[in-house]
PDBQT receptor file of N, H, CA, C and O in Angstrom, charges set to zero:
ATOM      1  N   MET A   1      10.263  -9.948  46.896  1.00  0.00    +0.000 N 
ATOM      2  CA  MET A   1       8.916  -9.258  45.991  1.00  0.00    +0.000 C 
ATOM      3  C   MET A   1       9.960  -8.767  44.783  1.00  0.00    +0.000 C 
ATOM      4  O   MET A   1      10.795  -7.879  44.951  1.00  0.00    +0.000 OA
ATOM      5  N   THR A   2       9.890  -9.033  44.329  1.00  0.00    +0.000 N 
ATOM      6  H   THR A   2       9.211  -9.755  44.193  1.00  0.00    +0.000 HD
ATOM      7  CA  THR A   2      10.229  -7.976  42.668  1.00  0.00    +0.000 C 
ATOM      8  C   THR A   2       9.573  -6.694  42.445  1.00  0.00    +0.000 C 
ATOM      9  O   THR A   2       8.364  -6.917  42.493  1.00  0.00    +0.000 OA
ATOM     10  N   ASN A   3       9.818  -5.295  42.194  1.00  0.00    +0.000 N 
ATOM     11  H   ASN A   3      10.801  -5.114  42.154  1.00  0.00    +0.000 HD
ATOM     12  CA  ASN A   3       9.155  -4.463  42.079  1.00  0.00    +0.000 C 
ATOM     13  C   ASN A   3       8.726  -4.303  41.229  1.00  0.00    +0.000 C 
ATOM     14  O   ASN A   3       9.669  -4.306  40.438  1.00  0.00    +0.000 OA
ATOM     15  N   ARG A   4       7.316  -4.031  40.362  1.00  0.00    +0.000 N 
ATOM     16  H   ARG A   4       6.550  -4.029  41.005  1.00  0.00    +0.000 HD
ATOM     17  CA  ARG A   4       6.979  -4.284  38.576  1.00  0.00    +0.000 C 
ATOM     18  C   ARG A   4       6.531  -2.526  38.910  1.00  0.00    +0.000 C 
ATOM     19  O   ARG A   4       5.742  -2.104  39.755  1.00  0.00    +0.000 OA
ATOM     20  N   SER A   5       7.128  -1.970  38.186  1.00  0.00    +0.000 N 
ATOM     21  H   SER A   5       7.769  -2.313  37.500  1.00  0.00    +0.000 HD
ATOM     22  CA  SER A   5       6.723  -0.969  37.158  1.00  0.00    +0.000 C 
ATOM     23  C   SER A   5       6.072  -0.549  36.676  1.00  0.00    +0.000 C 
ATOM     24  O   SER A   5       6.890   0.042  35.971  1.00  0.00    +0.000 OA
ATOM     25  N   THR A   6       4.981  -0.156  36.231  1.00  0.00    +0.000 N 
ATOM     26  H   THR A   6       4.316  -0.636  36.803  1.00  0.00    +0.000 HD
ATOM     27  CA  THR A   6       4.029   0.329  35.068  1.00  0.00    +0.000 C 
ATOM     28  C   THR A   6       5.134   0.480  33.620  1.00  0.00    +0.000 C 
ATOM     29  O   THR A   6       6.117   1.219  33.670  1.00  0.00    +0.000 OA
ATOM     30  N   PRO A   7       4.800  -0.305  32.425  1.00  0.00    +0.000 N 
ATOM     31  CA  PRO A   7       4.886   0.205  31.517  1.00  0.00    +0.000 C 
ATOM     32  C   PRO A   7       4.674   1.214  30.589  1.00  0.00    +0.000 C 
ATOM     33  O   PRO A   7       3.497   1.317  30.242  1.00  0.00    +0.000 OA
ATOM     34  N   ALA A   8       5.618   2.149  29.979  1.00  0.00    +0.000 N 
ATOM     35  H   ALA A   8       6.573   2.065  30.261  1.00  0.00    +0.000 HD
ATOM     36  CA  ALA A   8       4.905   3.400  29.439  1.00  0.00    +0.000 C 
ATOM     37  C   ALA A   8       4.922   2.845  28.694  1.00  0.00    +0.000 C 
ATOM     38  O   ALA A   8       5.715   1.912  28.571  1.00  0.00    +0.000 OA
ATOM     39  N   LEU A   9       3.945   3.204  27.754  1.00  0.00    +0.000 N 
ATOM     40  H   LEU A   9       3.300   3.962  27.854  1.00  0.00    +0.000 HD
ATOM     41  CA  LEU A   9       2.750   3.989  27.210  1.00  0.00    +0.000 C 
ATOM     42  C   LEU A   9       3.212   4.802  26.633  1.00  0.00    +0.000 C 
ATOM     43  O   LEU A   9       3.758   5.807  27.087  1.00  0.00    +0.000 OA
ATOM     44  N   PRO A  10       2.947   4.244  24.604  1.00  0.00    +0.000 N 
ATOM     45  CA  PRO A  10       4.140   4.489  23.910  1.00  0.00    +0.000 C 
ATOM     46  C   PRO A  10       3.025   5.609  22.761  1.00  0.00    +0.000 C 
ATOM     47  O   PRO A  10       1.989   5.444  22.116  1.00  0.00    +0.000 OA
ATOM     48  N   ASP A  11       3.977   6.724  23.017  1.00  0.00    +0.000 N 
ATOM     49  H   ASP A  11       4.818   6.859  23.541  1.00  0.00    +0.000 HD
ATOM     50  CA  ASP A  11       3.412   8.426  23.024  1.00  0.00    +0.000 C 
ATOM     51  C   ASP A  11       2.800   8.278  21.612  1.00  0.00    +0.000 C 
ATOM     52  O   ASP A  11       3.205   7.424  20.823  1.00  0.00    +0.000 OA
ATOM     53  N   GLN A  12       1.675   9.264  21.293  1.00  0.00    +0.000 N 
ATOM     54  H   GLN A  12       1.346   9.957  21.934  1.00  0.00    +0.000 HD
ATOM     55  CA  GLN A  12       0.947   8.943  20.135  1.00  0.00    +0.000 C 
ATOM     56  C   GLN A  12       1.337   9.694  18.579  1.00  0.00    +0.000 C 
ATOM     57  O   GLN A  12       0.830   9.678  17.458  1.00  0.00    +0.000 OA
ATOM     58  N   ALA A  13       2.576  10.367  19.243  1.00  0.00    +0.000 N 
ATOM     59  H   ALA A  13       2.989  10.380  20.154  1.00  0.00    +0.000 HD
ATOM     60  CA  ALA A  13       3.521  10.518  17.899  1.00  0.00    +0.000 C 
ATOM     61  C   ALA A  13       3.921   9.354  17.421  1.00  0.00    +0.000 C 
ATOM     62  O   ALA A  13       3.814   8.933  16.269  1.00  0.00    +0.000 OA
ATOM     63  N   ASP A  14       4.607   8.610  18.793  1.00  0.00    +0.000 N 
ATOM     64  H   ASP A  14       4.694   8.952  19.728  1.00  0.00    +0.000 HD
ATOM     65  CA  ASP A  14       5.139   7.385  17.908  1.00  0.00    +0.000 C 
ATOM     66  C   ASP A  14       3.361   6.364  16.420  1.00  0.00    +0.000 C 
ATOM     67  O   ASP A  14       3.525   6.004  15.254  1.00  0.00    +0.000 OA
ATOM     68  N   TYR A  15       2.302   6.302  17.099  1.00  0.00    +0.000 N 
ATOM     69  H   TYR A  15       2.169   6.595  18.046  1.00  0.00    +0.000 HD
ATOM     70  CA  TYR A  15       1.380   5.600  17.120  1.00  0.00    +0.000 C 
ATOM     71  C   TYR A  15       0.817   6.326  15.274  1.00  0.00    +0.000 C 
ATOM     72  O   TYR A  15       0.360   5.639  14.360  1.00  0.00    +0.000 OA
ATOM     73  N   ALA A  16       1.050   7.737  15.248  1.00  0.00    +0.000 N 
ATOM     74  H   ALA A  16       1.422   8.295  15.990  1.00  0.00    +0.000 HD
ATOM     75  CA  ALA A  16       0.990   8.904  14.575  1.00  0.00    +0.000 C 
ATOM     76  C   ALA A  16       1.798   8.328  13.025  1.00  0.00    +0.000 C 
ATOM     77  O   ALA A  16       1.459   8.163  11.853  1.00  0.00    +0.000 OA
ATOM     78  N   THR A  17       2.766   8.198  13.675  1.00  0.00    +0.000 N 
ATOM     79  H   THR A  17       3.041   8.332  14.627  1.00  0.00    +0.000 HD
ATOM     80  CA  THR A  17       4.371   8.306  12.646  1.00  0.00    +0.000 C 
ATOM     81  C   THR A  17       4.144   6.720  12.121  1.00  0.00    +0.000 C 
ATOM     82  O   THR A  17       4.146   6.710  10.890  1.00  0.00    +0.000 OA
ATOM     83  N   VAL A  18       3.951   5.392  12.690  1.00  0.00    +0.000 N 
ATOM     84  H   VAL A  18       3.950   5.400  13.690  1.00  0.00    +0.000 HD
ATOM     85  CA  VAL A  18       3.538   4.374  12.333  1.00  0.00    +0.000 C 
ATOM     86  C   VAL A  18       2.497   3.915  11.502  1.00  0.00    +0.000 C 
ATOM     87  O   VAL A  18       2.464   2.925  10.772  1.00  0.00    +0.000 OA
ATOM     88  N   HIS A  19       1.501   4.936  11.761  1.00  0.00    +0.000 N 
ATOM     89  H   HIS A  19       1.528   5.741  12.354  1.00  0.00    +0.000 HD
ATOM     90  CA  HIS A  19       0.469   4.511  11.034  1.00  0.00    +0.000 C 
ATOM     91  C   HIS A  19       0.208   5.317   9.488  1.00  0.00    +0.000 C 
ATOM     92  O   HIS A  19      -0.514   4.908   8.580  1.00  0.00    +0.000 OA
ATOM     93  N   THR A  20       1.417   7.172   9.519  1.00  0.00    +0.000 N 
ATOM     94  H   THR A  20       2.004   7.505  10.257  1.00  0.00    +0.000 HD
ATOM     95  CA  THR A  20       1.217   7.610   8.057  1.00  0.00    +0.000 C 
ATOM     96  C   THR A  20       2.767   7.077   7.538  1.00  0.00    +0.000 C 
ATOM     97  O   THR A  20       3.502   7.782   6.846  1.00  0.00    +0.000 OA
ATOM     98  N   ASP A  21       3.196   5.384   8.113  1.00  0.00    +0.000 N 
ATOM     99  H   ASP A  21       2.599   4.812   8.675  1.00  0.00    +0.000 HD
ATOM    100  CA  ASP A  21       4.296   5.236   7.679  1.00  0.00    +0.000 C 
ATOM    101  C   ASP A  21       3.824   3.972   6.589  1.00  0.00    +0.000 C 
ATOM    102  O   ASP A  21       4.334   3.798   5.482  1.00  0.00    +0.000 OA
ATOM    103  N   ILE A  22       2.462   2.947   7.336  1.00  0.00    +0.000 N 
ATOM    104  H   ILE A  22       2.048   3.089   8.235  1.00  0.00    +0.000 HD
ATOM    105  CA  ILE A  22       1.951   1.913   6.897  1.00  0.00    +0.000 C 
ATOM    106  C   ILE A  22       0.594   2.764   5.605  1.00  0.00    +0.000 C 
ATOM    107  O   ILE A  22       0.144   2.040   4.717  1.00  0.00    +0.000 OA
ATOM    108  N   VAL A  23       0.317   3.637   5.661  1.00  0.00    +0.000 N 
ATOM    109  H   VAL A  23       0.682   4.224   6.382  1.00  0.00    +0.000 HD
ATOM    110  CA  VAL A  23      -0.386   4.356   4.801  1.00  0.00    +0.000 C 
ATOM    111  C   VAL A  23       0.698   4.668   3.436  1.00  0.00    +0.000 C 
ATOM    112  O   VAL A  23       0.246   4.536   2.299  1.00  0.00    +0.000 OA
ATOM    113  N   ALA A  24       1.562   4.918   3.562  1.00  0.00    +0.000 N 
ATOM    114  H   ALA A  24       1.929   5.025   4.485  1.00  0.00    +0.000 HD
ATOM    115  CA  ALA A  24       2.618   5.340   2.447  1.00  0.00    +0.000 C 
ATOM    116  C   ALA A  24       2.555   4.660   1.953  1.00  0.00    +0.000 C 
ATOM    117  O   ALA A  24       2.299   4.824   0.760  1.00  0.00    +0.000 OA
ATOM    118  N   LEU A  25       2.769   3.175   2.562  1.00  0.00    +0.000 N 
ATOM    119  H   LEU A  25       2.978   3.041   3.531  1.00  0.00    +0.000 HD
ATOM    120  CA  LEU A  25       3.620   1.705   1.575  1.00  0.00    +0.000 C 
ATOM    121  C   LEU A  25       2.300   1.148   1.577  1.00  0.00    +0.000 C 
ATOM    122  O   LEU A  25       2.569  -0.052   1.531  1.00  0.00    +0.000 OA
ATOM    123  N   LEU A  26       0.967   1.234   1.602  1.00  0.00    +0.000 N 
ATOM    124  H   LEU A  26       0.749   2.209   1.639  1.00  0.00    +0.000 HD
ATOM    125  CA  LEU A  26      -0.114   0.946   1.140  1.00  0.00    +0.000 C 
ATOM    126  C   LEU A  26      -0.253   1.519  -0.263  1.00  0.00    +0.000 C 
ATOM    127  O   LEU A  26      -0.596   0.805  -1.206  1.00  0.00    +0.000 OA
ATOM    128  N   GLU A  27      -0.061   2.448  -0.356  1.00  0.00    +0.000 N 
ATOM    129  H   GLU A  27       0.217   3.028   0.410  1.00  0.00    +0.000 HD
ATOM    130  CA  GLU A  27      -0.984   3.671  -1.341  1.00  0.00    +0.000 C 
ATOM    131  C   GLU A  27       0.529   3.699  -2.238  1.00  0.00    +0.000 C 
ATOM    132  O   GLU A  27       0.385   4.698  -2.943  1.00  0.00    +0.000 OA
ATOM    133  N   SER A  28       1.630   3.223  -2.499  1.00  0.00    +0.000 N 
ATOM    134  H   SER A  28       1.748   2.411  -1.926  1.00  0.00    +0.000 HD
ATOM    135  CA  SER A  28       2.642   3.130  -2.810  1.00  0.00    +0.000 C 
ATOM    136  C   SER A  28       2.698   1.832  -3.939  1.00  0.00    +0.000 C 
ATOM    137  O   SER A  28       3.194   1.647  -5.051  1.00  0.00    +0.000 OA
ATOM    138  N   ALA A  29       1.826   1.000  -2.889  1.00  0.00    +0.000 N 
ATOM    139  H   ALA A  29       1.424   1.150  -1.986  1.00  0.00    +0.000 HD
ATOM    140  CA  ALA A  29       1.817  -0.713  -3.846  1.00  0.00    +0.000 C 
ATOM    141  C   ALA A  29       0.572  -0.692  -4.357  1.00  0.00    +0.000 C 
ATOM    142  O   ALA A  29       0.650  -1.463  -5.314  1.00  0.00    +0.000 OA
ATOM    143  N   ARG A  30       0.120  -0.524  -4.335  1.00  0.00    +0.000 N 
ATOM    144  H   ARG A  30       0.056   0.102  -3.558  1.00  0.00    +0.000 HD
ATOM    145  CA  ARG A  30      -1.974   0.333  -4.891  1.00  0.00    +0.000 C 
ATOM    146  C   ARG A  30      -0.847   1.023  -6.502  1.00  0.00    +0.000 C 
ATOM    147  O   ARG A  30      -0.831   0.868  -7.723  1.00  0.00    +0.000 OA
ATOM    148  N   ARG A  31      -0.400   1.468  -5.889  1.00  0.00    +0.000 N 
ATOM    149  H   ARG A  31      -0.413   1.593  -4.897  1.00  0.00    +0.000 HD
ATOM    150  CA  ARG A  31       0.066   3.014  -7.481  1.00  0.00    +0.000 C 
ATOM    151  C   ARG A  31       1.001   1.393  -8.386  1.00  0.00    +0.000 C 
ATOM    152  O   ARG A  31       0.773   1.096  -9.559  1.00  0.00    +0.000 OA
ATOM    153  N   ALA A  32       2.013   0.587  -7.452  1.00  0.00    +0.000 N 
ATOM    154  H   ALA A  32       2.199   0.828  -6.499  1.00  0.00    +0.000 HD
ATOM    155  CA  ALA A  32       2.535  -0.452  -8.430  1.00  0.00    +0.000 C 
ATOM    156  C   ALA A  32       2.207  -0.892  -8.692  1.00  0.00    +0.000 C 
ATOM    157  O   ALA A  32       2.588  -1.202  -9.820  1.00  0.00    +0.000 OA
ATOM    158  N   ALA A  33       0.659  -1.847  -7.977  1.00  0.00    +0.000 N 
ATOM    159  H   ALA A  33       0.349  -1.595  -7.060  1.00  0.00    +0.000 HD
ATOM    160  CA  ALA A  33      -0.051  -2.898  -8.337  1.00  0.00    +0.000 C 
ATOM    161  C   ALA A  33      -0.413  -2.325 -10.040  1.00  0.00    +0.000 C 
ATOM    162  O   ALA A  33       0.078  -2.726 -11.095  1.00  0.00    +0.000 OA
ATOM    163  N   ALA A  34      -1.400  -1.310  -9.815  1.00  0.00    +0.000 N 
ATOM    164  H   ALA A  34      -1.799  -0.984  -8.958  1.00  0.00    +0.000 HD
ATOM    165  CA  ALA A  34      -2.045  -0.439 -10.515  1.00  0.00    +0.000 C 
ATOM    166  C   ALA A  34      -1.319  -0.323 -11.943  1.00  0.00    +0.000 C 
ATOM    167  O   ALA A  34      -1.855  -0.589 -13.018  1.00  0.00    +0.000 OA
ATOM    168  N   ARG A  35       0.078   0.150 -11.744  1.00  0.00    +0.000 N 
ATOM    169  H   ARG A  35       0.513   0.366 -10.870  1.00  0.00    +0.000 HD
ATOM    170  CA  ARG A  35       0.902   0.005 -12.831  1.00  0.00    +0.000 C 
ATOM    171  C   ARG A  35       1.382  -1.007 -13.615  1.00  0.00    +0.000 C 
ATOM    172  O   ARG A  35       1.628  -0.822 -14.807  1.00  0.00    +0.000 OA
ATOM    173  N   SER A  36       1.563  -2.208 -12.989  1.00  0.00    +0.000 N 
ATOM    174  H   SER A  36       1.364  -2.357 -12.021  1.00  0.00    +0.000 HD
ATOM    175  CA  SER A  36       1.675  -3.608 -13.751  1.00  0.00    +0.000 C 
ATOM    176  C   SER A  36       0.269  -3.897 -14.501  1.00  0.00    +0.000 C 
ATOM    177  O   SER A  36       0.318  -3.735 -15.720  1.00  0.00    +0.000 OA
ATOM    178  N   VAL A  37      -1.278  -4.397 -13.834  1.00  0.00    +0.000 N 
ATOM    179  H   VAL A  37      -1.318  -4.528 -12.843  1.00  0.00    +0.000 HD
ATOM    180  CA  VAL A  37      -2.243  -4.189 -14.857  1.00  0.00    +0.000 C 
ATOM    181  C   VAL A  37      -2.069  -3.869 -15.872  1.00  0.00    +0.000 C 
ATOM    182  O   VAL A  37      -1.628  -4.580 -16.776  1.00  0.00    +0.000 OA
ATOM    183  N   ASN A  38      -2.550  -2.094 -15.983  1.00  0.00    +0.000 N 
ATOM    184  H   ASN A  38      -2.908  -1.517 -15.249  1.00  0.00    +0.000 HD
ATOM    185  CA  ASN A  38      -1.949  -1.741 -16.994  1.00  0.00    +0.000 C 
ATOM    186  C   ASN A  38      -1.249  -1.901 -17.836  1.00  0.00    +0.000 C 
ATOM    187  O   ASN A  38      -1.716  -1.597 -18.933  1.00  0.00    +0.000 OA
ATOM    188  N   ALA A  39       0.187  -2.439 -17.821  1.00  0.00    +0.000 N 
ATOM    189  H   ALA A  39       0.567  -2.686 -16.930  1.00  0.00    +0.000 HD
ATOM    190  CA  ALA A  39       1.221  -2.345 -18.516  1.00  0.00    +0.000 C 
ATOM    191  C   ALA A  39       0.157  -4.909 -19.131  1.00  0.00    +0.000 C 
ATOM    192  O   ALA A  39       0.052  -5.853 -19.914  1.00  0.00    +0.000 OA
ATOM    193  N   LEU A  40      -0.080  -4.445 -18.189  1.00  0.00    +0.000 N 
ATOM    194  H   LEU A  40       0.005  -3.679 -17.553  1.00  0.00    +0.000 HD
ATOM    195  CA  LEU A  40      -0.390  -6.160 -18.648  1.00  0.00    +0.000 C 
ATOM    196  C   LEU A  40      -1.310  -6.142 -19.450  1.00  0.00    +0.000 C 
ATOM    197  O   LEU A  40      -0.873  -6.652 -20.482  1.00  0.00    +0.000 OA
ATOM    198  N   MET A  41      -2.508  -5.801 -19.601  1.00  0.00    +0.000 N 
ATOM    199  H   MET A  41      -2.862  -5.387 -18.762  1.00  0.00    +0.000 HD
ATOM    200  CA  MET A  41      -3.550  -4.975 -20.079  1.00  0.00    +0.000 C 
ATOM    201  C   MET A  41      -3.099  -4.549 -21.906  1.00  0.00    +0.000 C 
ATOM    202  O   MET A  41      -3.214  -4.635 -23.129  1.00  0.00    +0.000 OA
ATOM    203  N   THR A  42      -2.653  -4.165 -20.940  1.00  0.00    +0.000 N 
ATOM    204  H   THR A  42      -2.559  -4.095 -19.947  1.00  0.00    +0.000 HD
ATOM    205  CA  THR A  42      -2.136  -3.141 -22.686  1.00  0.00    +0.000 C 
ATOM    206  C   THR A  42      -1.026  -4.016 -23.830  1.00  0.00    +0.000 C 
ATOM    207  O   THR A  42      -0.935  -3.956 -25.056  1.00  0.00    +0.000 OA
ATOM    208  N   ALA A  43      -0.084  -5.022 -22.535  1.00  0.00    +0.000 N 
ATOM    209  H   ALA A  43      -0.158  -5.071 -21.538  1.00  0.00    +0.000 HD
ATOM    210  CA  ALA A  43       0.602  -6.072 -23.365  1.00  0.00    +0.000 C 
ATOM    211  C   ALA A  43      -0.440  -7.125 -24.235  1.00  0.00    +0.000 C 
ATOM    212  O   ALA A  43      -0.114  -7.657 -25.296  1.00  0.00    +0.000 OA
ATOM    213  N   ILE A  44      -1.562  -7.280 -23.658  1.00  0.00    +0.000 N 
ATOM    214  H   ILE A  44      -1.827  -6.847 -22.796  1.00  0.00    +0.000 HD
ATOM    215  CA  ILE A  44      -2.490  -7.839 -23.999  1.00  0.00    +0.000 C 
ATOM    216  C   ILE A  44      -3.424  -8.005 -25.192  1.00  0.00    +0.000 C 
ATOM    217  O   ILE A  44      -3.700  -8.865 -26.029  1.00  0.00    +0.000 OA
ATOM    218  N   LEU A  45      -3.850  -6.491 -24.790  1.00  0.00    +0.000 N 
ATOM    219  H   LEU A  45      -3.625  -5.792 -24.110  1.00  0.00    +0.000 HD
ATOM    220  CA  LEU A  45      -5.264  -5.758 -25.922  1.00  0.00    +0.000 C 
ATOM    221  C   LEU A  45      -4.709  -5.057 -27.051  1.00  0.00    +0.000 C 
ATOM    222  O   LEU A  45      -5.054  -4.860 -28.216  1.00  0.00    +0.000 OA
ATOM    223  N   GLY A  46      -3.634  -4.714 -26.245  1.00  0.00    +0.000 N 
ATOM    224  H   GLY A  46      -3.353  -4.874 -25.299  1.00  0.00    +0.000 HD
ATOM    225  CA  GLY A  46      -2.607  -3.674 -27.677  1.00  0.00    +0.000 C 
ATOM    226  C   GLY A  46      -2.700  -3.723 -28.898  1.00  0.00    +0.000 C 
ATOM    227  O   GLY A  46      -2.590  -2.632 -29.457  1.00  0.00    +0.000 OA
ATOM    228  N   ASP A  47      -2.878  -4.671 -29.588  1.00  0.00    +0.000 N 
ATOM    229  H   ASP A  47      -2.966  -5.558 -29.134  1.00  0.00    +0.000 HD
ATOM    230  CA  ASP A  47      -2.738  -5.724 -30.787  1.00  0.00    +0.000 C 
ATOM    231  C   ASP A  47      -4.250  -5.696 -31.195  1.00  0.00    +0.000 C 
ATOM    232  O   ASP A  47      -4.440  -5.873 -32.399  1.00  0.00    +0.000 OA
ATOM    233  N   TRP A  48      -5.520  -5.481 -30.309  1.00  0.00    +0.000 N 
ATOM    234  H   TRP A  48      -5.366  -5.337 -29.331  1.00  0.00    +0.000 HD
ATOM    235  CA  TRP A  48      -6.898  -5.739 -30.981  1.00  0.00    +0.000 C 
ATOM    236  C   TRP A  48      -7.319  -4.981 -31.570  1.00  0.00    +0.000 C 
ATOM    237  O   TRP A  48      -6.903  -3.866 -31.254  1.00  0.00    +0.000 OA
ATOM    238  N   PRO A  49      -7.925  -4.994 -32.261  1.00  0.00    +0.000 N 
ATOM    239  CA  PRO A  49      -8.623  -3.803 -33.292  1.00  0.00    +0.000 C 
ATOM    240  C   PRO A  49      -9.473  -3.538 -32.547  1.00  0.00    +0.000 C 
ATOM    241  O   PRO A  49     -10.067  -4.190 -31.689  1.00  0.00    +0.000 OA
ATOM    242  N   PRO A  50      -9.569  -1.914 -33.104  1.00  0.00    +0.000 N 
ATOM    243  CA  PRO A  50     -10.492  -0.431 -32.153  1.00  0.00    +0.000 C 
ATOM    244  C   PRO A  50     -11.971  -1.187 -32.330  1.00  0.00    +0.000 C 
ATOM    245  O   PRO A  50     -12.694  -1.496 -31.382  1.00  0.00    +0.000 OA
ATOM    246  N   HIS A  51     -12.234  -1.394 -33.570  1.00  0.00    +0.000 N 
ATOM    247  H   HIS A  51     -11.647  -1.144 -34.340  1.00  0.00    +0.000 HD
ATOM    248  CA  HIS A  51     -14.070  -2.128 -33.326  1.00  0.00    +0.000 C 
ATOM    249  C   HIS A  51     -14.220  -3.418 -32.065  1.00  0.00    +0.000 C 
ATOM    250  O   HIS A  51     -15.167  -3.647 -31.312  1.00  0.00    +0.000 OA
ATOM    251  N   CYS A  52     -13.004  -4.055 -32.185  1.00  0.00    +0.000 N 
ATOM    252  H   CYS A  52     -12.235  -3.869 -32.797  1.00  0.00    +0.000 HD
ATOM    253  CA  CYS A  52     -13.728  -5.122 -31.939  1.00  0.00    +0.000 C 
ATOM    254  C   CYS A  52     -13.906  -5.397 -30.072  1.00  0.00    +0.000 C 
ATOM    255  O   CYS A  52     -12.847  -5.503 -29.453  1.00  0.00    +0.000 OA
ATOM    256  N   ARG A  53     -14.964  -5.477 -29.435  1.00  0.00    +0.000 N 
ATOM    257  H   ARG A  53     -15.824  -5.391 -29.937  1.00  0.00    +0.000 HD
ATOM    258  CA  ARG A  53     -15.065  -5.457 -28.344  1.00  0.00    +0.000 C 
ATOM    259  C   ARG A  53     -14.157  -6.249 -26.974  1.00  0.00    +0.000 C 
ATOM    260  O   ARG A  53     -13.120  -6.903 -27.084  1.00  0.00    +0.000 OA
ATOM    261  N   ILE A  54     -14.574  -6.083 -26.285  1.00  0.00    +0.000 N 
ATOM    262  H   ILE A  54     -15.416  -5.552 -26.195  1.00  0.00    +0.000 HD
ATOM    263  CA  ILE A  54     -13.847  -7.279 -25.088  1.00  0.00    +0.000 C 
ATOM    264  C   ILE A  54     -14.640  -8.085 -24.394  1.00  0.00    +0.000 C 
ATOM    265  O   ILE A  54     -14.158  -8.886 -23.593  1.00  0.00    +0.000 OA
TER     266      ILE A  54
């Protein structure tokens, strides 16, 4: 018969670190996406006369 020991539970600090890293990654991706969309919209709509409505 094998001796089964209880697996060690990860520390709460490990979860907090992973959570913080994921939040930072998502915020960075959101900002990059917003910059890309803004650049594209500026390139597409930049030549429109100011009196034209979209």
